[in-house]
C-alpha positions, 0 to 999 in steps of 0.5 A: 363281952358275955360269951356264947357259952355263958349265955347258953349255961344261964339259959340251961339253969333257967330251964332246969329250974322251970322243969322242976316246976317253977312257980310264978304269979301266973301258976306253975311252969313245967318245961320239957325238952321235947313235945313228947315229954310234954305229952307224957307230963300232961298224961301223968298230971291229968291221970292224977287229977282224975283219980283225985276227983273220982275219989272226992266227987265221984265225977271228973268234969273236963273241958277240952280245947282245940289246936294241939290239945288233943294231940298232946293228950295222946299219951293218956290213952296209952299204958300205964295211964289208960288203965289207971283212969276211971273213964266212967267218971269223966264228963267232957265239954268243949271250951269252944266249937266251930259251927260246922257239922260234927263230921267236918274236919274243922269240927273241934268235936271231930278232932277230939273224937278221932284223936282221944274220945274214940280210944277211951270208954267214956260213956256217950251220955257223958260227952257233951257236944255243942248242938251245931245244927242250931244257929250260933246264938241259939247253940250258945244259949242251948249249951249254957242251959245244959251247963246250968242244968248240970250245975244245978244237979251238982254234976258240975261244981260251982264257984262260991264267989261268982256262981259260975260253973267250976270245972275240975279241969280245963285243958287249953292251948293258945293261938298264934295271935294269943287267942284263947278258946274263940276269944280273939284280941280286941273282940267285945266278948273279952269284956263279957261278965254275965254270959257263960257261953256266947256266940261268935259270928265274926271270928278273924279265922274261918269258920267265922261262926263259933260258940265259946265259953267266956272268961267268967267260966274259964277263970272259975276252973278248979285246975287250968292247964295250958299246953303249948309246944312249938318244937316242930313248927317254923322258927318264926312261929316259935318266936311268936309263940314264945313272945306271947307265952312270955307276956302271959307268964311274966305279966309283960302285956302291952299296956294297962286295961283289958282292951290292950291285953292279949286274951291269953293274958286275961286267963287268971283262974281262981284255982291252980294254973299250970303251963306245960311247955317245950323249950321253944315256947319257954325261951323267953321266960325268966327264972 
């Protein structure tokens, strides 16, 4: 019989390997002991990328998500990172938005503004929110038009293979059901190949109406970071998130074909992909 000590020691070795930056088929996995340490690792990563693109392109295009993303970015607005970043080079976008007023507590813009944007000197003209005063389909079309204009004038890079916008960095989290952005399990938009931005009018969670980037954009990112932590969540949520992350990182989906994959499993960026996890969400990942 395998002892409890042996199992614990084996898990420790696996986690130590991952903490060092274990490479998998789905990118580099960075595991930290606590959520705070994850936030510090993310801050260092983003600050380094910001400097790189500011020097190379004079622009740093960043897509943010909702959920825990903004909370995890909190260390970036603190020293030493806040003073090392050239905020004037940042261009900020949203991977999805809920069709509520920007002052509403459910707004992804408000979440980002209150927790991050209001604390750093990014020029207001460089912050590109979805126009939530329009109906969802019109708002999606308007956001796509904006993105296309910025691709045409070289503010946003473009993918040489697909022609889709190639954002410098995409920072996302994952929903408990494995959804990414506002792309939900089993939804027809998982198969979208042409549109960059689409309206969702039947989300399984409130609010139902949303605007979201599609996989042609998400998977064209030059750098992609998933930030998923569960340290302060109930045990059943930890187990559920760990299961979804394990499937995505280790390629253990529930079957063949897009219709049977979780949205998180369909994230396959052409650029570099990193996972920033705490131990709770890395519990099932194999070394």
